[in-house]
ROVEXMAR-359465 format. One record per residue (C-alpha): x, y, z; residue in one letter. Coordinates in nm, 4 decimals. Layout:
BEGIN
@east X | north Y | up Z | res a
...
END
This chain:
BEGIN
@east 0.0000 | north 0.0000 | up 0.0000 | res m
@east 0.1217 | north 0.3459 | up -0.0915 | res e
@east 0.0526 | north 0.6926 | up 0.0559 | res r
@east -0.0735 | north 0.9681 | up -0.1790 | res y
@east -0.1721 | north 1.3325 | up -0.1361 | res t
@east -0.4489 | north 1.5032 | up -0.3334 | res a
@east -0.4449 | north 1.8837 | up -0.3439 | res y
@east -0.7553 | north 2.0872 | up -0.4294 | res l
@east -0.6382 | north 2.3795 | up -0.6391 | res v
@east -0.8060 | north 2.7203 | up -0.6260 | res g
@east -0.8666 | north 2.9545 | up -0.9200 | res p
@east -0.5368 | north 3.1311 | up -0.8490 | res d
@east -0.3448 | north 2.8028 | up -0.8960 | res g
@east -0.2558 | north 2.7562 | up -0.5288 | res h
@east -0.3552 | north 2.4596 | up -0.3138 | res a
@east -0.6484 | north 2.5422 | up -0.0873 | res v
@east -0.6851 | north 2.2034 | up 0.0802 | res s
@east -0.5377 | north 1.8561 | up 0.0748 | res f
@east -0.6105 | north 1.5031 | up 0.1831 | res v
@east -0.3722 | north 1.2120 | up 0.2327 | res e
@east -0.4882 | north 0.8606 | up 0.1589 | res f
@east -0.3558 | north 0.5118 | up 0.0997 | res i
@east -0.4168 | north 0.3042 | up -0.2130 | res c
@east -0.2872 | north -0.0229 | up -0.3455 | res s
@east -0.1268 | north 0.1408 | up -0.6499 | res d
@east -0.1032 | north 0.4537 | up -0.8640 | res e
@east -0.3852 | north 0.3563 | up -1.1017 | res d
@east -0.6325 | north 0.3163 | up -0.8153 | res v
@east -0.5233 | north 0.6513 | up -0.6703 | res a
@east -0.5721 | north 0.8233 | up -1.0095 | res k
@east -0.9251 | north 0.6863 | up -1.0418 | res e
@east -1.0214 | north 0.8010 | up -0.6915 | res r
@east -0.8917 | north 1.1512 | up -0.7583 | res v
@east -1.0407 | north 1.1740 | up -1.1099 | res r
@east -1.3919 | north 1.1345 | up -0.9677 | res r
@east -1.3431 | north 1.4435 | up -0.7485 | res v
@east -1.2046 | north 1.6451 | up -1.0404 | res a
@east -1.5549 | north 1.6864 | up -1.1818 | res n
@east -1.6075 | north 1.9662 | up -0.9301 | res d
@east -1.2532 | north 2.0783 | up -0.8452 | res y
@east -0.9124 | north 2.1182 | up -1.0029 | res a
@east -0.6979 | north 1.8626 | up -0.8266 | res i
@east -0.3392 | north 1.7375 | up -0.8283 | res e
@east -0.2271 | north 1.3924 | up -0.7185 | res l
@east 0.1176 | north 1.3591 | up -0.5624 | res w
@east 0.3258 | north 1.0767 | up -0.4206 | res k
@east 0.5889 | north 1.2261 | up -0.1937 | res s
@east 0.7579 | north 1.4994 | up -0.4017 | res d
@east 0.6461 | north 1.3642 | up -0.7431 | res r
@east 0.3362 | north 1.5006 | up -0.9169 | res k
@east 0.1535 | north 1.2099 | up -1.0759 | res i
@east -0.1333 | north 1.3862 | up -1.2526 | res v
@east -0.3336 | north 1.7103 | up -1.2535 | res a
@east -0.7021 | north 1.7318 | up -1.3463 | res y
@east -0.8931 | north 2.0480 | up -1.4290 | res e
@east -1.2416 | north 2.1044 | up -1.2890 | res a
@east -1.5039 | north 1.9785 | up -1.5393 | res q
@east -1.7833 | north 2.2224 | up -1.4555 | res r
END
């Protein structure tokens, strides 16, 4: 199991909130975060490595 951090990104491009969670692998973490990206811009990180960034879909 791996630890990931998802950052909610505000309109100014800065993180406004974050949540840490544990997933079995990177693909599972991406899917969990992608679902939230419908409403918010969000970045998924593992330690100091950005994995993916999603724009809000509204």
